[in-house]
C-alpha positions, -999 to +999 in steps of 0.1 A: +775+546+653+792+575+634+784+577+598+814+571+576+824+602+556+810+606+521+837+601+495+845+630+471+820+633+443+828+612+413+813+639+391+795+672+391+763+669+372+739+694+356+701+690+355+697+689+317+718+657+315+701+642+346+666+649+333+676+634+299+687+602+317+656+600+339+632+605+309+650+577+290+651+553+320+615+558+328+603+549+293+593+584+284+618+590+255+611+558+236+580+537+241+584+500+248+564+473+228+533+459+244+551+426+249+574+444+274+547+463+293+552+444+325+590+449+322+583+487+320+562+484+351+589+466+370+616+491+358+596+521+371+589+503+404+552+497+399+523+519+391+508+543+416+472+529+418+453+554+440+432+560+409+431+529+387+425+547+354+456+568+361+477+537+368+467+523+334+476+556+317+510+556+334+517+524+316+500+535+284+521+566+280+553+543+281+540+515+259+530+511+223+499+491+216+486+488+251+449+480+251+423+492+277+416+457+288+452+447+293+458+459+328+425+447+343+431+413+327+467+410+339+455+420+374+423+401+380+422+373+355+458+362+348+470+375+382+503+386+367+499+419+386+489+425+422+473+455+438+485+463+473+498+490+496+535+493+490+562+521+492+551+552+511+520+533+522+503+541+488+484+518+466+505+502+438+502+477+410+533+455+412+544+424+392+529+395+411+561+375+409+579+404+427+556+409+456+580+391+479+607+416+470+587+446+480+573+431+512+608+419+522+622+455+517+597+466+543+607+441+569+634+460+587+616+493+589+599+499+622+563+486+618+537+512+619+517+494+645+547+495+669+548+534+667+531+549+698+517+579+678+501+555+653+486+534+681+473+566+698+458+579+666+438+546+661+430+541+698+448+508+700+472+492+724+502+473+710+487+440+721+454+448+703+473+459+671+493+427+671+461+406+676+444+424+648+472+418+623+475+382+633+438+377+627+437+392+592+454+363+574+433+339+595+401+356+585+411+355+548+422+318+549+406+301+518+384+330+508+382+366+497+363+391+519+349+426+515+362+452+540+329+450+559+331+412+562+368+413+570+361+438+598+335+415+613+357+384+611+387+401+627+366+414+655+351+379+661+385+362+660+402+387+684+372+392+706+377+430+703+344+444+692+357+479+686+380+466+658+350+462+635+343+499+633+380+508+632+387+485+602+356+498+583+367+534+584+395+555+569+416+548+539+429+514+549+455+527+574+448+498+597+452+473+568+485+486+555+508+468+580+492+435+569+499+444+533+535+453+541+539+419+557+525+401+527+494+390+545+468+409+524+463+421+489+433+432+468+409+409+450+383+419+424+357+443+439+322+431+447+301+458+432+314+490+448+329+471+477+366+463+477+376+428+485+408+414+499+427+381+496+457+364+511+486+368+486+499+333+492+465+319+482+455+345+456+489+344+437+505+312+449+533+307+474+565+325+463+600+319+475+612+340+505+634+370+497+662+379+521+654+414+535+690+427+531+691+417+494+655+431+489+667+465+503+696+465+480+676+455+449+649+482+456+676+508+461+693+496+428+660+499+409+653+533+424+686+547+412+684+530+378+650+548+371+652+579+393+688+585+400+709+603+409+689+607+441+697+623+475+692+603+506+662+626+514+646+619+481+650+582+485+636+583+520+605+602+508+601+579+478+602+547+497+586+559+530+617+558+553+613+582+582+651+587+586+673+601+558+703+585+576+686+551+573+678+557+536+715+566+531+726+533+547+704+514+522+720+533+493+755+528+506+748+491+511+752+488+474+789+492+479+810+498+448+778+497+427+771+533+437+791+566+437+783+600+451+779+629+427+773+666+432+740+679+418+728+715+426+754+717+454+740+685+471+753+650+474+733+625+454+739+588+447+741+572+413+748+537+400+784+536+391+775+519+359+754+549+349+781+575+353+791+575+316+755+574+306+745+605+325+776+624+313+766+616+277+728+620+281+712+645+259+679+652+240+646+664+253+627+631+253+598+646+233+564+656+248+542+634+270+509+638+287+515+622+320+484+612+340+476+620+376+500+603+400+525+594+373+557+579+387+578+606+371+560+633+390+560+612+422+598+610+422+607+643+407+628+666+429+604+691+443+630+716+454+646+719+419+635+747+397+650+728+368+619+705+368+591+728+379+593+765+390+588+768+427+558+792+424+540+765+403+544+735+427+509+740+442+495+735+407+510+700+405+515+688+441+480+695+455+464+690+489+456+655+503+485+641+482+468+646+448+493+648+419+480+666+388+483+653+353+512+672+337+524+682+302+560+671+302+586+683+277+624+679+280+618+665+315+602+697+326+566+701+337+551+729+315+515+727+325+486+705+335+459+688+315+426+669+319+403+648+298+366+641+299+348+614+280+313+620+267+297+594+244+321+587+215+342+618+221+370+627+245+377+663+253+414+670+262+420+704+278+456+717+280+463+742+308+499+754+302+517+775+328+528+798+300+525+799+263+538+766+249+564+766+221+548+756+188+567+722+188+555+714+223+519+723+214+521+700+184+536+672+205+508+676+231+482+675+204+497+643+190+496+628+225+460+638+228+452+621+195+470+590+207+449+590+239+416+594+220+426+564+198+435+544+229+400+551+243+383+545+210+370+580+208+370+611+186+392+639+200+381+674+209+412+694+219+409+726+239 
């Protein structure tokens, strides 16, 4: 089916205004109160949880009064959060009440275990992959299991002995399709061993979400926090292999979205935000963003307005690692790191160039705030 022509752009936008809007919408211009912490998490579409301490700091930098025990308590004790593989196949913390939204939004993407290249990479047939994924919720029925125990149970249920070794290895690639389907999530670890649970039993049964509405709602949230976005940017952010399919999801919002021109490219924006982006101004202050921060995940990597091209390798590193960054005015001006030792925390700033005095003062204030959050004395380098 031929793609309908893109309407004329509703506006031609410049990066300073776009960055001002993004910084504000992602909670980086003005921090929310602790009572709204889970609202912040929902608005930025979850916390990237490849490294749990970084996930917590992603919320901390956007929230006043967040305590170190808050995120673990909300996740493991109160179960208001859930840890699972979500968009892009990466680990996220999501509001537990919204897990059905994110799994439903995956429904109409071609399942990984139906892709021949994926099957070949894991040495499985389509029938074996289907049997494995049907066995996972059966193995978890009424209990939580470590990966080792889950691997054994799935092999026993399916009668495919080779599945035990396959499920033990790697970074969970064989388990991701089960997470996408809502059949598996994380439970508290047992020592150093991760454990898994069935979401319907760990969190309670949730109402089903229509996949088409889920796709629209996820697109809506993406544009609200990270817009305007090109179809390629949305495809990369969610993990859609085809930019054309990503554009169909954006266009499915109908009159809610408008095309705009940004850097000579067509991008999509919520129509309700057109006046806001035209009026957006201000630099949003200075923030120390942790590794894997959502702002960095969704930042346009081809736009020198955010990060100079020759510096991208300092932030977007091999094996998908995203560095902690010094953010000012929506721009990445350097990286930073922190190391705790006893009752002190050493924060080291590594700017790409000499920082303006105001930015240096802002970064120092953020480092002081981090030390206070960690209950430590600051040593700034």
